[in-house]
N, C-alpha and C positions, 0 to 999 in steps of 0.2 A: 526642448521640443514644445512647439506651440500647444497651448491647452486645447484649442479647438480641434487640432489634428489628433491629439490624444483622445479626446471625447469621441471623435469619429471612429478611430480605431477600436476603442473599447466597445462601442455600440455594435460593431459588426464582428467581434470575436465570437467564435463558436464556443459553446458551453464547456467542451472538454479541453480547451487550450489553456488550462489554468497555469501550467508551468511558464508558458510564454507570457501570459498576462502578469504573473508575479515578477518575472524577470524585467519586463517592461517598466513596471512600477519601481523596481529597485534601482533602475538605471536613470530615473528622472532626477536631474540636478535641481530639485526644488527643495527649499528649506523645510517644507512640511514633513519631509522624511529624514531630517537631520537628527531627530531625537528618537531613533528607533527603539532604544532600550528604556526610555524614561517611563513609558506606560507600564511596562512589565515591572520596573522597579517600584512604581507607585503601588501596584497591586500587592507586591510582596511586603511593602512597607505597611500598608493598611491591613494585611493578613487575610484578605478575602477576595474572591473572584466574583464579580457581579454579572449575572447572566439574565437576559430577557428571553422568554420562551412562551409557548402556548400550552394550555392544559388539555392534552389529548392523550389517548391510550398509547400512541406510538412515540410520543415525545416526553411527556412529564405528567405524572398524576400520582395521587395517593393510593398506594396499594395496601394489601393486608399487613405488610410489615413496614409500612412507611413509604416515603417517596420512591418512585420507580419510573420506568420508561427507558427506552433505548438511549435517547440523547441524555437523559438524566444520568444514567450509569456512565456514559462516556465523560460527561462533564465532571462527575464526582472523581473519576480517575484522573482527569486533567488537573483538577484542583489539587489532588494528592501529589501529582507529578510536580506541580509548582510549589508545593509545600504550604498551601493556604487552605482556608475553608471555602465553602461554596454558598453563595447567596442567589436564590432563584426568585425572579419576579415574572409574572405572567401578563400577557396582553391577549385580547380576544381574537386578534387576527394577525396575519403575516405582516401587513403593512404597519400595524402598531408596533410589532417587534422591531422592524427596520427603522421606524421613526425614532424609537427609543435609543437605538444604536447611533443613528445620525445625530441625535441631540446629546449624545455622550452621557445619557443617564445610566448606562451600564457599560461593561467592558466588551461584551460580545452578544450576538444574537444567535440562538440555536432553536429552530422551530420547524424542522423539515424544510429549510430554506433552499430553493433552487439557486444554484450558483449563477449570478447575474452580473457580469463585468460591465454592463452598460451604464452603471451609476459610478462615476469617478469618485464619489464621496465615500464609497464602501470598498473594502478589500475582503477577500474570502480565503478560507483555508483550502487545503487540497480536498478533493472529493472524498466523501465519507461513505456514501451509499448511492447506488444508482436509483434514479427516480424514473420509472417507465410509465408514461401516461397510458391508461387503459380505459376502454369503453365498457361500461356495464349497463345492463338493461333489465327490464321486468321480464320474469318468466312467462308472463301472460302474453307477451308479444311473440311474433315469429322471430327466428334467429336473426340477430344483428351481427353480421360477420365481416362487413366491409364498409368503407366510408359512405357509399351510396345509400346504404340502409338507414343512415342518420337523417336523411332529408324527410321533413314532415314530422319528426319526433320532437317532443318537448324534452330538451336536454339541459342539464344543470352542471355547474362546476364551481370551484372555489377560486375567486380572483386572487392572483398573486402567487398561487401555488406552483405555477409552471404549466398546469393543464390547460388554462385558458390560452396560453401562448401556442400550445399545440393545436388548439381549435382555430386560432387565428391563422396559423400557417395553412391548415387544411382549407380554410375559407378562401385563401388565395386561389386554390385550384377548384373550389366548389363555391362560387359566389352566393349561391342560394342558401347556404348553410346559415342557421341562426341558433342561438342558445341563450341561456340565462346564467348569470354569474353573480355571486355574492361574496362578501368578505367574512361576515360574522356567522358562518356555518362551518361545520366540520364534516368529515367523511361519513360519520355515522348518521348525521342529519340527512345527507344526500341519499344514502341507502334507505333510510326510513321513509323519505319522501317517495322513493320509487315504489316501495312496498305499499304505501298508502294510496298510490295512484296520482300523486301530485305531479310527478314527472315520469317520462317513459324511460329515460336513460340518464347517465352521468358520465363524466370523464374524471377519473381519480387516478391515483398512483397504484401500481400493481401490488406493492408491498402492503399498502393500506387495505386493499381488498382482501388480500390473503389473511390479514389480521382480523378483519371484521366479517368476512363472508359467512362464517358459522352462525352469526347472530341475525343474519338477514337471508334466510334460505330462499326467499322469493326473488332474489336478485342473481342474475347470471352474468358471467364474464363474456364479453364479446370479442374484441380484438385490440391489440396494442396500437397506439396512435403516435406516429412520428418516432424520432430518435430519443433515446434515454437522456435525461438531464442528470445533473449531479447535485446531491445534497451536500451543503457545506455550512460552515459557521461564518458569520459576517462580523467584521470589525470596522470601527471608524477609521477612515483613511488618514485623517490628519493627526492621528495618535502614533503614527509610525508603524514599522513592521515588526517590532520586537515581540509582541504577543502573538501575532499571526505566525511568525517563524517558530515560536515555541510550540504553538498548536500543531504545526506541520511536523516538527520533530517528534512530538508525542504521538500523533496519528501514524507516522511512519513506523515508530517503534511498535505500536499495537498491531499494525499490519504484519510486520516482520515476525512478531512473536505468535501470530495466529489468534490473538485475543479479539481483534476486531471481527474476524470471521465468526468466531465463537459467539460473540454478542449478537451479531446479525442473525445467525442461525437460531439462537435461543429466542429472540424476539419475533422473527419473521419467517423462520424456516420450518415451522411445524406443518405437518400435513393436516388436511381436513378429515379427521377420522370419522366424524359424524356426517354421513352422506345427507343429501337434500331431504329425503323422506324422514330419516331419523331425527334430523334437526327440527324439521317442521312439526313432527309429532311431539318432540320434547317441549317446544314452545307452546303448543296447544295444551299439553298437560300442565305447564306452568300456569296457564290461565284457568284451566278447569279443575285441576286436582290439587295443586299445591295450597290454595287458600284453605282447604279443609284441615291441613296439617301444619301450616306455617307457625301457628302459635305454639304447638307442641315442640317443633324444632327449636324455636326461640327459647322455650323453657329449658330444654335439654342443653342448649348452648350455654345458658347462664349457669347451669349446674356444673358443667364440665369444662368451660373455658374455651370451647370451640366457636368458630363462626357458624351461625345457624345455617347459612347457605351451604357451607361445606357438609354439614350433617344432612341437609336436604339432598345434595348431590349424591352422597353416599346412599341414602335411602332410595333414590331413583335408580341408581345402578343396581341395587339389590333386588328391587321389586317393582319398579315403575310406580311407586307410591300406592301399591296394592296391599292393604293391611291383611288380606287373607291369602296372600301368595304362599304357595307350597311347592317345594322342589321334590323331584323323585327320590331324593335321599332323606327327606323328612325335615329339611330346614324350612322354617315357617316364619311368616309375619312380614311386616313392612321392612324391617331391618334384617330379615332372614337369619334368625338366630338358631343355632343348634340347641338341643336340649341341655347339654352340659354347659354351654355358654349362658343360656337363660338362667340356669340355677346359680351360676357364678355371679351374675349381676342382679339377682333377686327379681327375676321376671317369672311369674307363675302362669301368665296367659300370653303366649307369644302372638296371638291374633288381636290382642288389644293394642291399637296403634300407640296410645300414650306409653304403655309399658314397653313396647317394642322400641320406640324411638329413644326413650330414656335409657333403656338397657343397652341399645347399640352404642349410644354416645358414651356410656360408662365403660363399656368394653373397649372402645377405641382409646379412651383415656388410659385404661389399664395397660393396653398394649404399648402405647407411647412411653409410659413410665418404666416399662421393662426393657426398653431399648438401651443400648450402651450410651453412657453420658457423652461420649465423644461425638455422637451424631448431632449435628446442629440443624436448625431450621433453614430452609424449608424441607431439606432432605429427610429430617426426622418424621415429618408428617407423611411424606410419600411412602416411606418404609413402613410406617404404622398401618397405612391403608393396605399396602401389599400384604402385611402380616394378617390383617383382618380377613383377607381373602384366602391366603394360602397357609397361614399358621406361622407362628414365630420360629418354630424349629427349621422350617424350610427357608425362612428369611435368613436365619443365622448361617445356614448352609450356603446360601447365595453370597453372603458376605465373605465366607471363607473362600469360595471359588473366585470371587473378585480379587481377593488378595493373592491367590495362586497365579492369577493372570496379570499380576503387577498393577492391579487397579487399587483404588481406595475403597475399603469396605465401608467407609462412612459417607460416601457420596452416592446418592441415588442413581446418578448417571451410570456409574460402574456396576452397582448392584443390579440395575435394570438390565444391563447386558449379560449379567451372569445368571439371572433367574431362568431363562429358557434352557440353559445348559443342564438344569435339573432333569430334563427329559432325556438327556444323553447319558448312556451307561458309562461312558468314559469318565464322566464327571460325577454323576450321582453316586457311583460306587466308592468315591473317595471322601464322602461326607457322611455325617451321622444319621440323617433322617431319610436318606435314599431318594427314590424317584418322586418327582412331583410334576404336575402340569404347569411348569414354570412360566410358560408363555401367557397363561391366563391372568396372573396378577399384574403383568405389564400392561395388558389391554385394560384391565380393571382400573388401575390407577390413572391411566391415560384418559379413559372415559370420564372418571370422576372429576379430573382436573378440567376437562372441557365443559362438563355440565356446570361446574363451579364458576368457570369463566362466564358462561351465559347468565347464570343467576346473579353474578356480580353486575353484569351489564344491565340486566333487568332492574336490579335495585337502583341503578343510577339513571335509568331511562325508562321509567314505568310507562310513560305515555306511548312510547314507540311499540310496546308489546301488548299493553292491555287495551289499546284503542284501535287496533288494526282493523276492526270491523266497522268503525264509525265512518261516516261520509267524509272524504277529504276536503279540506278547505279549498275554496275556489279561487283564492286570490293570493299570489306570491309576490305582489308588488312591494310589500313592506320589507322583503329581504333581498329580492333578486332584481338586477338590472338586465334588460334584454339586449343582447348584441344582435342588431338587425342584419339581414343579408346585405351583400354588396350589390347595389343596384347599378 
């Protein structure tokens, strides 16, 4: 087949026709594909898989327990599938990842890449995740619900992510449309720019907004734009199809086993439990109240081995960082200690914030140490937090119920499902400690996890949260290029 015709066909293939695209490449009688398995053999010989990616929350980043991220977890499983170790290198933008693959600096690129068969020098895996372009906008604006509402707005997007292509297609129907695009920005930057007033709106992917929206309550989702794209891994075409075919077999196996759906749900499927008002209030309290107690949380963290931001999230869930908080049942202080608990952890004044924070941290550590050794992290932490709220006895009962229901008593996901059953006579009559308001610790842990997520984000992105009230910069030229209207 003439190369010119191949290039023409590839350019006009729709995103979702990957099987046809792969078959077309496999049938090309070109010697560049005669060594299909050599690349894969080289990887196994050197004993590591080299991947280029981006450092983003949805792709690959350093978490509390080490490297994490949706694509990182997939890649680690793929490396295990191949029987090799994993080497990750980052680039600042999507094009940088693709260039590294094209220059054969690595074996594949994985950075929320939109499947793009227009480049004959790259081949792609089967689709991994749907990428739906989404318009988001400032809550200060009237609702943005249809394409016509975009005219006259300052719009931003990330070049190369697929969203700019959706805008270009829309521009064919709306020639007056204009926007700004940049490579070295991330979704969080765009959302922060909207909250700061630098832009009115942005086009990002729906799963990225779901992941980030809690951190940017001043940004609202508008409407989906165009057809979904497909996220895939990219491979150098002249290295043959061996690695790509191995990746497709691996991804098919993950899909068939339900593991891929589980990973997608875990990383992108959570609901936004903190509504707009609650999230905005929490961020305001982070700015106004947390600085008064952050040193105390850090001291308690050093003493007990916890992340100080986790202790701060626990304190906010308990009292909204109010050192004089008192419940109707007599629980008091910033960490809301009962009298017996305060005595147990050597706190003689529950209203003293230093004593309360240190006492709460010591109590959480004691609870964790009393849990069965078989419970591993992070499940161990979530169960300890649940026990901080509902008591160890009821947590043990929930573990027992989880086992009765053929679940794993050492997995938080199964215990979380069992806890609300402590409110049901059919179940609480079968365990040692009887009735409990078991739904409360589920919400309790869920909220702490979400506060903790925000505090981690704040810790990484201080400027976006602590300078929201400063006048926004007037010039975006150093980052963004403007795509003009079609005249």
